[in-house]
Backbone as CSV, one residue per row, in Angstrom:
resi,resn,N_x,N_y,N_z,CA_x,CA_y,CA_z,C_x,C_y,C_z
1,ASP,17.688,7.871,22.615,17.438,6.930,22.012,16.338,6.917,21.184
2,THR,15.534,8.554,20.958,14.762,8.607,19.730,15.646,8.876,18.527
3,LEU,16.538,9.326,18.553,17.298,9.836,17.881,17.804,8.778,17.270
4,ARG,18.572,8.278,17.856,19.742,7.003,17.616,18.494,6.043,16.508
5,ARG,17.322,5.713,17.220,16.472,5.135,16.548,15.762,5.563,14.791
6,ILE,15.705,6.894,15.002,15.774,7.973,13.547,16.497,7.360,12.296
7,PHE,18.134,7.798,13.318,19.030,7.367,11.675,19.053,6.135,11.497
8,ALA,19.016,5.363,12.532,19.134,3.705,12.289,18.159,3.149,10.710
9,ARG,17.320,4.292,11.069,15.585,2.999,10.269,15.265,4.224,9.336
10,ASP,15.693,5.183,9.518,15.141,6.493,8.102,15.802,6.886,7.519
11,ARG,15.655,6.127,6.053,16.624,6.704,4.875,16.648,7.407,4.142
12,THR,15.159,7.675,3.313,14.160,8.243,2.173,13.667,9.770,3.361
13,ILE,14.182,11.111,2.893,13.951,11.998,3.490,13.338,13.310,2.848
14,ALA,12.009,13.574,2.465,11.589,14.282,2.230,11.821,15.660,2.939
15,VAL,12.311,16.631,1.842,13.062,18.134,2.884,11.698,18.981,2.083
16,VAL,10.766,19.454,3.191,9.670,20.616,2.799,10.116,21.047,2.813
17,GLY,10.203,22.694,1.473,10.827,24.118,0.892,12.353,23.799,1.111
18,LEU,12.824,22.787,0.734,13.714,22.508,0.158,14.315,23.757,-0.796
19,SER,15.164,24.811,-1.016,15.828,25.236,-1.588,16.642,25.238,-2.640
20,ALA,16.827,25.526,-3.929,17.744,25.363,-4.674,19.319,26.044,-4.705
21,ASP,18.565,27.579,-3.932,20.018,27.997,-3.385,20.607,27.753,-2.406
22,PRO,22.317,27.558,-3.242,23.530,26.696,-2.123,23.725,27.396,-0.864
23,TRP,22.776,29.038,-0.863,23.333,29.516,0.823,22.136,29.300,1.784
24,ARG,21.105,28.627,1.273,20.488,28.292,1.998,20.693,27.387,2.917
25,PRO,20.141,27.295,4.553,19.917,26.186,5.078,19.479,25.202,4.864
26,SER,18.646,25.007,4.387,17.986,24.208,3.794,18.731,23.075,2.608
27,HIS,19.503,23.673,1.987,19.908,23.405,0.538,21.478,22.754,1.310
28,ASP,21.780,23.341,2.944,23.061,22.935,2.943,22.566,21.470,3.736
29,VAL,21.439,21.689,4.259,21.731,20.693,5.546,21.280,19.092,4.545
30,ALA,20.185,19.561,3.389,20.148,18.305,2.708,21.217,17.608,2.010
31,GLN,22.173,19.138,1.550,23.499,18.159,0.262,23.839,17.560,1.466
32,ALA,24.240,18.143,3.269,25.272,17.178,3.793,24.497,16.108,3.756
33,MET,23.512,15.757,4.119,22.642,14.359,4.199,22.619,13.692,3.366
34,GLN,22.281,14.183,1.849,22.996,13.252,0.506,24.293,13.052,0.282
35,ARG,25.141,13.912,0.441,26.422,13.202,1.386,26.808,12.031,2.050
36,MET,26.139,11.875,3.284,26.132,11.462,4.336,25.322,9.928,3.405
37,GLY,24.656,9.556,2.680,24.564,8.663,2.252,22.256,8.405,2.072
38,TRP,22.138,9.681,2.393,20.296,9.320,3.493,19.757,10.342,1.123
39,ARG,18.823,9.329,0.810,18.133,9.965,0.131,16.927,11.019,0.411
40,ILE,17.477,11.978,-0.326,16.693,13.212,-0.413,15.983,13.428,-1.190
41,VAL,14.615,13.846,-1.040,13.448,13.969,-2.307,12.793,15.594,-1.620
42,PRO,13.432,16.349,-2.503,12.775,17.788,-2.197,11.262,17.801,-2.427
43,VAL,10.531,18.748,-2.026,9.331,19.191,-1.748,9.202,20.783,-1.546
44,ASN,9.013,21.017,-3.297,8.839,22.779,-2.936,8.167,22.651,-4.321
45,PRO,6.990,23.528,-4.550,6.320,23.111,-5.990,6.596,24.496,-6.338
46,ARG,7.426,25.119,-6.538,8.607,25.909,-7.276,9.180,25.697,-7.997
47,LEU,9.656,24.353,-7.560,10.729,23.983,-8.443,10.765,22.337,-9.071
48,THR,11.640,22.170,-9.999,11.191,20.835,-10.709,12.523,19.689,-10.326
49,GLU,13.650,20.615,-9.508,14.645,19.578,-9.693,15.449,20.385,-8.884
50,VAL,16.522,19.740,-7.501,17.353,20.187,-6.801,18.327,19.097,-6.077
51,LEU,19.561,19.271,-6.219,20.519,18.469,-5.521,20.150,16.524,-6.529
52,GLY,20.383,17.574,-8.136,19.963,16.245,-9.205,18.801,15.488,-8.288
53,GLU,17.628,15.607,-7.874,16.476,14.793,-7.469,15.209,15.696,-8.158
54,ARG,14.490,14.892,-8.392,13.084,15.303,-9.027,12.455,15.963,-7.434
55,CYS,11.847,17.115,-8.054,11.005,17.951,-6.965,9.985,18.077,-6.808
56,TYR,8.815,17.645,-6.075,7.632,17.318,-5.575,7.194,18.315,-4.969
57,PRO,5.796,18.938,-5.473,4.811,19.627,-5.658,4.194,20.015,-3.853
58,ARG,4.314,18.327,-3.241,3.207,18.463,-1.786,3.769,16.708,-1.749
59,LEU,4.076,16.861,-0.401,4.072,15.232,0.124,3.397,13.995,-0.531
60,GLU,2.307,14.429,-0.793,1.213,13.740,-1.175,1.775,13.337,-2.974
61,ASP,2.191,14.522,-3.306,2.467,13.502,-4.862,3.941,12.585,-5.190
62,ILE,4.779,12.482,-3.874,5.679,11.445,-4.437,5.544,10.043,-4.207
63,PRO,5.479,9.484,-5.532,5.246,8.059,-5.671,5.942,6.721,-5.471
64,PHE,6.602,7.310,-4.023,7.322,6.068,-3.102,6.998,6.454,-1.599
65,PRO,7.794,5.199,-1.064,7.440,5.744,0.388,8.500,6.906,1.186
66,VAL,7.733,7.335,2.355,9.289,8.339,2.700,9.023,7.942,4.098
67,ASP,10.734,8.157,4.645,10.660,7.491,6.257,10.526,8.892,6.838
68,MET,11.076,10.314,6.804,11.601,11.237,7.401,10.763,12.161,6.318
69,VAL,10.160,13.470,7.428,9.501,14.585,6.802,10.850,16.011,6.998
70,ASN,11.556,16.404,6.698,12.125,17.333,7.283,11.565,18.982,6.602
71,VAL,11.499,19.329,8.202,10.554,20.872,7.585,11.354,21.993,7.598
72,PHE,11.232,23.138,6.804,12.133,24.382,6.501,10.801,25.258,6.158
73,ARG,9.860,25.094,6.717,8.772,26.117,6.228,8.270,26.981,7.748
74,ARG,7.698,28.088,7.329,7.073,28.368,8.714,6.459,27.753,9.733
75,GLU,6.255,28.269,10.663,5.785,27.671,11.851,4.316,27.446,11.597
76,GLU,3.255,28.219,11.100,1.797,28.334,11.310,1.647,27.400,9.866
77,GLY,2.798,27.119,9.184,2.070,25.768,8.208,2.865,24.625,8.806
78,ILE,2.868,24.113,9.586,3.705,22.811,10.063,2.556,22.000,10.252
79,PRO,1.726,22.531,11.339,0.486,21.165,11.670,0.062,21.149,10.074
80,ASN,0.072,21.662,9.089,-0.709,20.657,7.792,0.569,19.939,7.294
81,ILE,1.869,20.227,7.306,2.658,19.136,7.008,2.676,18.076,8.150
82,ALA,2.312,18.340,9.035,2.547,17.111,9.676,1.389,16.131,9.360
83,ARG,0.358,16.652,9.267,-1.264,16.043,8.463,-0.973,14.716,7.238
84,SER,-0.619,15.657,6.520,0.335,15.054,5.098,1.677,14.266,5.822
85,ALA,2.279,14.093,6.082,3.241,13.373,6.871,2.764,12.008,7.377
86,VAL,1.470,12.290,8.095,0.716,11.373,8.464,0.261,10.469,7.330
87,ALA,-0.353,11.223,6.485,-1.522,10.802,5.542,-0.242,9.522,4.817
88,ILE,0.785,10.025,3.887,1.855,9.362,3.403,2.290,8.856,4.325
89,GLY,2.586,8.162,5.255,2.961,7.197,6.074,4.511,7.416,6.549
90,ALA,4.717,8.516,6.912,6.080,8.786,6.991,6.498,8.054,8.254
91,ARG,7.582,7.984,8.507,8.288,7.683,10.531,8.341,8.845,10.791
92,SER,8.819,9.601,10.794,9.196,10.631,11.811,8.748,12.117,10.774
93,LEU,8.607,13.314,12.005,8.771,14.559,11.583,9.711,15.162,11.993
94,TRP,10.473,15.603,11.349,11.557,16.440,11.880,11.291,18.161,11.491
95,GLN,11.384,18.991,12.418,11.258,20.081,12.677,12.480,21.021,12.332
96,GLN,13.271,21.839,11.409,14.624,22.100,11.979,14.771,22.887,13.020
97,LEU,15.846,23.215,13.593,16.379,24.449,14.080,15.335,25.359,14.210
98,GLY,15.322,26.190,15.333,14.108,27.380,15.443,12.645,27.278,14.833
99,LEU,12.450,25.995,14.919,10.950,25.810,14.443,10.353,24.593,15.666
100,ARG,9.142,25.026,16.063,8.722,24.746,17.748,6.936,24.772,17.176
101,SER,6.450,23.150,16.443,5.320,23.792,16.244,4.556,22.628,17.579
102,ALA,4.215,22.954,18.453,3.123,22.081,18.946,2.215,21.015,18.940
103,GLU,1.349,21.742,17.988,0.321,21.419,17.607,0.891,19.887,16.158
104,ALA,1.999,20.652,15.374,2.391,19.907,14.590,3.189,18.207,15.216
105,ASP,3.459,18.795,16.634,4.358,17.709,17.291,2.956,16.591,17.624
106,ARG,2.087,17.301,18.274,0.889,16.309,18.633,0.141,15.633,17.965
107,ILE,-0.081,16.183,16.537,-0.421,15.635,15.277,0.125,14.374,15.015
108,ALA,1.977,14.249,15.144,2.686,13.434,14.415,2.491,12.319,15.806
109,THR,2.692,12.768,16.599,3.073,12.043,18.155,1.978,10.686,18.168
110,GLU,0.487,11.530,18.071,-0.207,10.991,18.270,-1.367,10.277,17.071
111,ALA,-0.146,10.215,15.675,-0.231,8.936,14.712,0.868,8.097,15.170
112,GLY,1.567,8.263,16.201,2.771,6.898,16.437,4.481,7.376,15.316
113,LEU,4.189,9.248,14.584,5.408,9.074,14.347,6.253,9.250,15.165
114,ASP,7.619,9.368,15.023,8.624,10.026,15.978,8.346,11.311,15.601
115,SER,9.107,12.275,16.707,8.718,14.000,16.421,10.121,14.506,16.899
116,VAL,9.958,15.431,16.311,11.675,15.896,16.956,11.612,17.552,16.199
117,TRP,11.839,18.292,16.913,11.638,19.693,16.901,12.936,20.574,17.213
118,ASP,13.774,21.512,16.765,14.011,22.568,17.122,15.336,22.364,16.978
119,ARG,15.607,20.993,16.313,17.203,20.511,15.921,17.322,20.807,14.483
120,CYS,18.874,20.728,14.638,19.180,20.596,13.097,19.753,18.720,12.811
121,LEU,19.293,18.348,11.884,19.130,17.389,11.203,20.636,17.355,10.924
122,LYS,21.558,17.989,10.367,22.662,17.904,9.650,23.676,17.435,10.886
123,ILE,23.074,18.380,12.040,24.168,18.591,13.652,24.007,17.207,13.973
124,GLU,22.764,16.790,14.482,22.455,15.608,14.882,22.988,14.128,13.882
125,ALA,23.085,14.079,12.565,23.358,13.071,11.972,25.073,13.118,11.984
126,ALA,25.580,14.010,11.770,27.380,14.501,12.160,27.019,13.431,13.799
127,ARG,26.702,13.961,14.233,26.898,13.584,16.514,26.467,12.026,16.345
128,LEU,25.589,11.752,16.059,24.444,10.370,16.059,24.330,9.509,15.065
129,ALA,24.382,9.626,14.111,24.091,8.774,12.815,25.275,7.485,12.673
130,PRO,24.998,6.353,12.777,25.830,5.210,12.567,26.221,4.847,10.980
131,TYR,26.982,5.207,10.376,27.734,5.196,9.095,27.729,4.352,8.483
C-alpha cells in the first residue's frame, strides 16, 4: 500500500547523488523515471546539469517543492539527507537498492514521511506505478 501511495502521489523526485555518467545506476534509474513521466531534480554539488535538468548542490537549494528524495549516497550520509528531506517538506524518502540506514528511516517516519529502503525505484515503478 505504501509503494502504491507513493507512486500515485509523488511526481517530483530529487535524486541525491545523480551522476552524469550513463553507466552509473543513479543515471539509469533517474532516466527511466524521467521517461515514465516523473520530474527529476538532480542533486549533486559537482554538476550543473544532468538529463537536461538543472542540478542543485543541496536539497535545500531547490526553489520549488519536491515530493520524493531518492538517495544514491553512502549509508553514513543518509541520516543527514533524511533531515534535509524533512526540512524541505518532502513526502517520502527512498533509499535505493542496497542502502539500509535505520537512522534515516527513523528520522523520516517520525516526521511523517513515507520511507522505503533497499528497493530500486525503477523496478518498483515499472511493477506498481499507475501510468
